[in-house]
N, C-alpha and C positions, 0 to 999 in steps of 0.2 A: 826723330822720335822723342817725347820728352822724357826726361829721367827721373821727374817727379810728378806726385799726383796729390790732389788735396785728401786729406786724410778723411773727412766726411763723406766725399765721392767713392774712396776706396772701401769705406765701411759698408756703404749701400752696394757696391759691387759684390762684396762679400755675401751680404744677403741674397743678391740676385742668383748667385751661384748655388744657393740652396732652393732655388725655385721660388722665392719670394716674389709676387708681383703686384702686391698691395700692401699697404700698411696704414694702420689707424692711428689718429691722434688729434691733439690740438696743440698750436703753437705757444711759444712762451718765451720770454727773454733768455731763458737758461738752455733753450734747445733751438735757437735760432740759426745757428750754423749747420746742424744737421737739417733743418728745414731748407736751407739754400741749397745745400748737396741734393735733396729731394727736388728741388726746382730745376736742377742741372740734369737729374736723371729721371725726369718726369716721363720719358717716352718708354722707359722700361719698367719703372715701378710707381704705381699710382698710391699718391696720397689720399687717403679717404678721411676728409674733414669730419669727425662725428662732433655731437653735441655735448658729450659728457664722456670724459676719459674711461669711465667704467663700461660704458657702452662699447668702446674700443677694445678695451682688455677681453670683455666677454665676447666680443666677436671674433678676435684673434684665438681665442680658446676654440671657438666654434670653427674656425678655419682648420685647425688641426684635427679635430673631429671628424670633419667631414672629408678632408682631402688627404690626410697623412702628412701634407707639408707644414713647415713650420709657420705657426701664425705670429704675426708681429704687431706690437701696438706700442705707442711712446706718449708719456707726458712730461711736463717741464717740472722743474724742482718745486718741492713744497706741495701744495694742494693737487697739482697735477700728478704727482706720485702717489699721494695717498688715495686718490680716485683709481689708479690702477690696482691697487690692493686688493679689490674684491676678484679681479679676474685671476690675481695671482693665487689666492686661496683656492678659487673653483678649480683652476686646473691641478692644484696639488691634491685636492681631494678625489677628483676624478683620474688622477695620474696622466694628465695629458701634456705633451710636449709643447711650450710656447716661449716666446721671447718678448720680455718686456723692457723698452729702453726708457732710462729716466733722465732727464736734464739735471744739470747742476751748474752752479756758480762758475766762473772762471776760476783756476787754481789760485790765483793770486788773492782772491776774496774767500776762499774757503776756511773753515775754521774759525771764523771771526763773527759769528753769530750775524752775517749778513741777510739781506731781504730774502725771504722764502728759504733760507738754509735750513736743512737738518741732516743728520747723519743718515743716510738711506739705507745703507749696507745691513745694518743689523736689523733693521725693521723689515726687509725683506728675505733675511736670512731663515726665518721659521718656516715661511712657504715655498722658499727657492730651493733647487738642487744645486742652484750656482748664483751668488751675488756678489758682485765686485763692482768696483769703481775703477775706471780706466786712468792710468798715471801718466802715459806718453801717448803722444800721438801716433808714433810708429806702431804701437801697440794695439790701437783702436781696432783695426780689422781683425788682428789675430784674436782679440779678447771676444768679440762678437762669434767668430767662428768656433771658439773653445765653448762659449755659451750654449750655441746650438746642439754641438756634439753632447754635451753633457744633459742638455734638456731631453734629448733622444735617447740617449743610453740610459738615462735615471728616471724616464718618464715623469717629469715635472716641469714646472716653469723655471726659467733662467732670466736673472735680471741684471742689466748692466747700466752702471750709472756713468755718464759721459760729462765731464766738465766742458763746457761750452767752447772754451779756446781749443780744446784738443779736436775739435771737429773741423777746424779750419786752419789747418797747417798743411805744408808741403812736407811730403814724406817720400822716401825712395819708390819709384814706381816699382821696382823689384824686389822690394823690400816686406813684401806681404804675399800671401798665397791663402787659398781656402783649401779646406779637405772635403768637401762636400762630395767630391768624385770618388775619394777613397772610403767613405763612411759606409759600412754595411752593420745590418742587425743580426744578432747571432740567430742561427736556425736550428731548433730542436728536432730531434727524432721522435718517432713514436716511443710509447713505454716498452718497455721489455716484455717478451713473450710470457716471462714468469709472472709478472706483475698483471698482464692481463689475464691470464690464467687464473689466478688468485682472485681476480675481481670477477671472473665468469662463474667461479664457483659459489661466490656469496649470490650472484644474480640467481642462479639456480635454486638456492635455498630460499630465496624471498617469496613471500606471497603477496607483496604489495609494493614493488619497486618503482621509484620514480627517478627521471633524468632531470637535472637542475642545470641548466646552461646559462652562460653569460657573455659577454662580450669578446670573450676567448675564442668563441664559436663563430664569430662572424665570418663568412666565407666558407662555412661549413654546413650549411643548412640541409643540404642533400644527405650529408652523412647522419646528422642528427634525425632526421626523419626516418631513414633507412634503418637506423638502430633502433629507434622507437618500435617500428613495426616488426621487424626481426626478434627483437627480443620481447615485445608486447609490454612496452615500459611508456607511460604516458610522460608527456614532456611539460616542465615549468620553465619559463624563461625570467630573469630579472626585468626589471621595468626597463632598464637601459637595454636591454637586449631584445626588445619588442620588435625591432626591425627584421630580426634574423629569420624568423619562422613565419610563413605566411599564416595569416588569420583563420584560414579556412582548412587548416591541417587538422585531421579528426582528433588527434589526441594532444592537441596543444591546449593546456590548462591556463594558460595567461601567466601572469606573475602573482606572487605573494605579499602578504601584510596588508596595509591599508591602500596603498597606491596598487591597487590589484585586482584580481577577477575570484568570483566565487570558487570556481572548481579547483584552483591552486590551493586556496587555503583549506579547503575541506579535505583534499589529498593528503595534504601536509599533517592532517592529525591522524590519520589512517597509515601512514607508510612504515614500513619496517625496514627499507633499505633505499640510499639515496646514493646516485652518482651525481658529484658535484664537479662540473666541467668548466674551466674558464671563468669562474666567477668570484666576486668578492663581495657577497651579499651581507650587508650591514646589519640586517635585522635576524640573522641566524640564531642568535642566542636566544630570542624570544619566540622565533617560529619553528625551528627544528626540534624535533623531539630528542633527548639528551640519549636515548638508548638505542637509536636506530644504527644501523651497519651504514659505514660511511666509506665510499670511494671517491677521491679527490685526483682529478687532473688538474694540473696549472703549469704555465711556462714560467712562474716566478716562484722561487724557493721559498720567499717570504710569505707566500699565501699557504702553502701546505701546512694543513691543521690549525690554521688560524681561527678558522669559523665554527670547527667541531672536531671532537675527538675522532680520529681518522683511522681505518682499517687497513686501507690500501693508497699510498699516497705515490702518485707518479708526476715526477717533473718532466714533462714531455708536451709535445706539439698535440693540440686539442683534435685538430682535423686528421692526422696520421694516427693518432692513437684511435679515434671513432674508426677508422678504416679499417685498422688492425682486429678491433673487436669484431667488426662485421665479416672480415676474412676468415677468422679462427673459430668463432663462436657457432654454437649448433642454433638453428632457427627453432624459436620456443613453440610449443603448441599454443592454438588460441586461448587467450587469458580473460577469466571472468571479471578479472580486476580491471584490466584495460578495457573491456568493453563496457563496464559499468562507468568509467571515467568518460568514454566516449559518448555515452548517452547523457552524461552530466554536461559536457561542455555544449551538445546539442542544446538541451534545455536552456542553457544560460545565453546562449546565442538567441534563442527564440524569444528569451525575455528583453534582452537587448533591442532586438528588432522591433517588439512590439512597442517598446519605449520610444524608439527612434521614429515609428510611424504614426504615434498617437496625434490626434488633431483636435481632440476635445480639451477644454480647460485653457488655463493660461499658458504661455510659452514656457518651456523647459528648454535644458541644453541639449536633450538628446536629438531632436529633429533638426538642428543646426549641425550635428555630425552626420546624420543622414545626408545632408546636402555635402558636406565635405567629402565623405565618401563617394557621393555620385559624380562630383565634377572633379576629383584626384586623378590626376594623369598617372601612367603605369611606373614612372619614376620620379613622382613628386617627393619633395623633401619637406619633412614637418620640423619647424622648430616649436619645442613645446615649453611655455612658461611653467612657473611653480604655483602648486595650489590645486584647487578642485579640477583645474583644467587639465593637471597631468594625471591625476586619477581617472578622469572621464575619456581622456585620449589613450590611456591604456586600455581601457574595457571596449571604447566603441569604435577607434580607428580600424578600418579593415586593411591593415596594410599587407601587401603581396609578396614581402621577401626582397623586393627591389626599391624600396621607398625608405631612405634614411630617416632617421627619427632621433633628434637630439634633444638634450634638456641639460639641467645642472642637476647631477646625480646625488653624490655624496653631500655636498655643501648646500644644494637647493637654494640657490639665489634666485629670489623674486626679480623679474625685470630680465630674463634671459632670453625670452622668446624672441624681441624685436633685434637685438643684436645677432642673435643666430641666424635669423632670416637675410640679413644683410649680408653677412659671412656667405650663406648659401647661394644667394642671387649672385654675388660678385665672382665666386669660383665656378658656378654652374649657370650661366646666363640664359642658356636655351631650357632649363629644366623649371617645372612648375614649384612655386616656393609658398608655403604658408607659415605665418606666425599665428599661434593659437595662444592666447592669453586671458586671464581674469582681469576685472576691472581694478584690482589693487596692483598687481604687478605692471598693468599698462600704465597706470598713473606714474610710476616710478621713472619711466623711459620714455614717455610720449614725446618729448622734445626732438628725439632722434627719427621721428616720423619723416621730419624734414631732411634728413640723410638718405632716406628712400627715395624721396622726390628730388633732392639735388643731384642725385647719381642716376636717377632714370631708372630704378629698381623695380620693376612691376612685381610687386609681391601682395599675397593675398592676406591682410590683417583682419583677424577676428577676435573682437572682443567680448567675453561673456560677462556681462554687466548684471550683478546681483545685488549691488550697494552693500557687501560685507565680504570681510576675509572670510570666507566660507570654511575653507580647511581648519581654520583655527576656531571659528565657532563651533563646529562639530566637536573639537578637542575638549571646548568648554562644556558642551553638553554631556560629554562623556565623562567630565569629572564632577558633574552635577553642580557646575557654578553658573551663575547668571551670566548672561552674555555682556561681556564688558570690552570696550576699546576695541571692536572689531567691525562696527559700522561706517560705511564710506559714503560721502555726499552723493547724490546724484550727478554724473557728469555726462555730458553730450559729447561722446568721444568722436561723433560723424562731425561735429562743428570744430572739434580740436584737429581733425584731419584736413578739413577744409580750411582752416587757418593757415595750416602750413603748405597748402597747395595740392591736397590729395582728395580725392572723391571720397566723402563719407556717405554711408548708407546706415539708416536706423531701421532695426526691424523690432517691432512689439508683439507680433502675432504670428501664427503656425501660417496662415495664409500669405503672408508677406515674404516668406524666408526663400522660396525657390526663386522668385523673380530677383531676389537680392544677390543670390549666388550665381544665377545666370549673368546677372551686370558684372559681377566681379571678374568672372571668366572673359567677358567682352573687353572690358577695360585693361586686364592685364595681357592679354592678346594684343591689344593695342600699344602696349609698352608703359601703362601707368600703373601705378600701385593703387591699391583701393582698402578701404577699412570699413568692415560690417560690424556696426555696434549691436549686439544681439541683447536686448533687454529681457532677461530670464527672471523667473521665480526664484527665490532663496529657499528651494527646497533641497534638502540634504540627498545627496546621491546614496544609492544603497550601501550600507557599511557592511562590506563582504568580510571584515575582520570582527563582526559582531552580529552574525546571522542568528536569526531565531526562527528557524525553519523545522527543524528536527523534532518529532514528538517524543522521541527518547530523551531528549534534553529538557524541552519546555512544554508548558501546559498549553492547550488550545486557545486559551483568552491571549496568551503572550504572542503565539504564532499569528492568530487573526489580525491582532493590532499591527504587527510587523508587516504581513502582507498587505493591509489597507494601507499603511503609510506610504509603502514603496510600490505600491501598485503591482504588487509580486502574487497575485491569485495563482497564478500558474507556474511558479518557480518551485522546484522540489529540492530537499536536501540529497546529497549524495547518498545517504543511508538507503534511502528510497530504491535507488538504481544497484545499491550493493544486494540488497534483497531480492530484486528482481533476477539479478545474475547468480544469486546463491552464494554470495562472498562474506565469510563469516567474520 
C-alpha cells in the first residue's frame, strides 16, 4: 500500500466524503493540477464544463438548495475568480452553504503582480463565512473539510484559494481525514408550553389573525394546514416558500408585496395578529402594520425580532412547535374572517384561470403557464429566473407541495434559472425539470444551453420574450418616468438553441402553444433538451401591490380603468367578502 497520495486527489476524495458527485468549472493555468486530479477521479466525481463560471457558481448554489448536500464550483485566478463572485453573494443572501474553489499562481510567483494575480481572500471575505488561501499541500484536504463544515454551520459560502503547485504534491496517505461522518446539525425542540400558551392567548384575542410562513416550514406543510384549519387562520407564504403548501389549499393567500398574490396583500392591510414562522421576509418594514401583535418562531436567534416588534419570540423548531400548538390549543369556532379570505382566494384563482384560458387577442404569458401546469409531473422541479417571470410563476404555477421551486431570493440574480435547471437535472435525472425565464435573463446565460446539450440534460426551457425588462419597466411607470434603458432587441431564442444543438420552438399565438408543449414533453422523454420561445405581448401583469378595486378607496372611474387594463371585470376586493361575512 502506498504511503503517500497526490494532494489534489486527496482534496477531491475529501469532497467525495461529503457526498459531492459533480463539480462545475472552467479550466485555467492556475487550477490545472486540480483538473488533473479530477481526471484521475472522474469515475467518482463528474466535472461539469460550464461556459461561464457564474453559471457554475449559481448551479452550485442550486445544488445545495435542492439536495442539502454541498454544491461546489471552481474558477481559475483573476477573471475566473471574479466570475464566481455572483454565486458567492447569491449564497450569502439566501444563507446557502456552498463551496467555491479558486485557483492561484504557484507560491513562488505570488505577491509579485504576476499574470492574472490578485489578492483573492479579502475580496471574498465579505460574502464568505470562510475565505482562506491554502499554504501547504498537506493542509489542502483539511482546509476543504474545514470550509465545508463552516459553510454548513454558518449557512453561507466558503471560499478556498489553492496555489496551483499545492494541488500536485505527494502528501502522507494517512495524514489527512474527513469529518463528514461526524458532522451533525443542531436540532431544536419545540417552544416551551409557557410560550405557546402566551401565543394562544393572543390568538384568542385576535379578530383577523394571519399565519406567515417561510422556508423554515419546509417539511411541515401538513402541520401548517392543520394549524390554519384548527385555529381558522389564513396562510401567507414567502415567495421562496411557494413550494411548501399546495396551491389548492383553501386558505393559502399566496405571497405578499410585488412578487405576490392579491389575497395576501389585502389581508396584510387588515390583520391585527401575525404568526411569523421560519421566515426572513425582507419587505416586512414596508408591508407589515407596525401596531399588529407579532408572534415569531425561528431556529436562528439572529432572526428573532429582526423584522417586527415581537410580542412572543420562540427559538424553536417550526414543525415541532406547530405540532405543540395543535396538541394543546382549543379548536376555534368557524371564523367569518377565515371564510372571507377563502372566498377571496377562490375569486383570485378564478381570475387567474380566466387569464390562462383566454384565447382572444394577442398571446400573453398566462396561456403558457396553463400548459406548464398541464404537462408538469407530480414531482417536477421548477427553476425560476428573476423578473416578471418570478412574479408570474408565484401566481400561476399550481404547485402541489411536492414540486421544488427555486430562484435567487434576496439577491435576485438575473440568469439564475438556467444554472438551477442544470443542477436539478444532474441531481435528479429521473425527474422533470423546467427553466422558466424572461428574455432579459435568458440573454445573460444563453451560452450554457450548450451545457445542457453536452451533458444530455433533457430540460424544458421556456423563454417569455416581450422585448423589454418588464419588471423594471413597470417600476419606471410607477415612478412616473418615461421608459428608458429597458428595451431589448428582438432575439430568436429558438435559433440560438438550435445553433447549440438543441431543438428550438417558437410560439407566436395561442393556437400554437399546446402543440409546442406537447412536443417539449416528447423530446425530453426521448432524452433531449428543448427551448420554447414564447413571444408574448408587453402588457403589465396585474399589480397586486397597487390594486384599484375597492369602492371605499377609489372612485368608479379609477376602478373601471383598472379592471379594463387588467381584464379584471370579475375580480372583487377583499372588502366585498368581508362585508358578505359580516366582518368589521
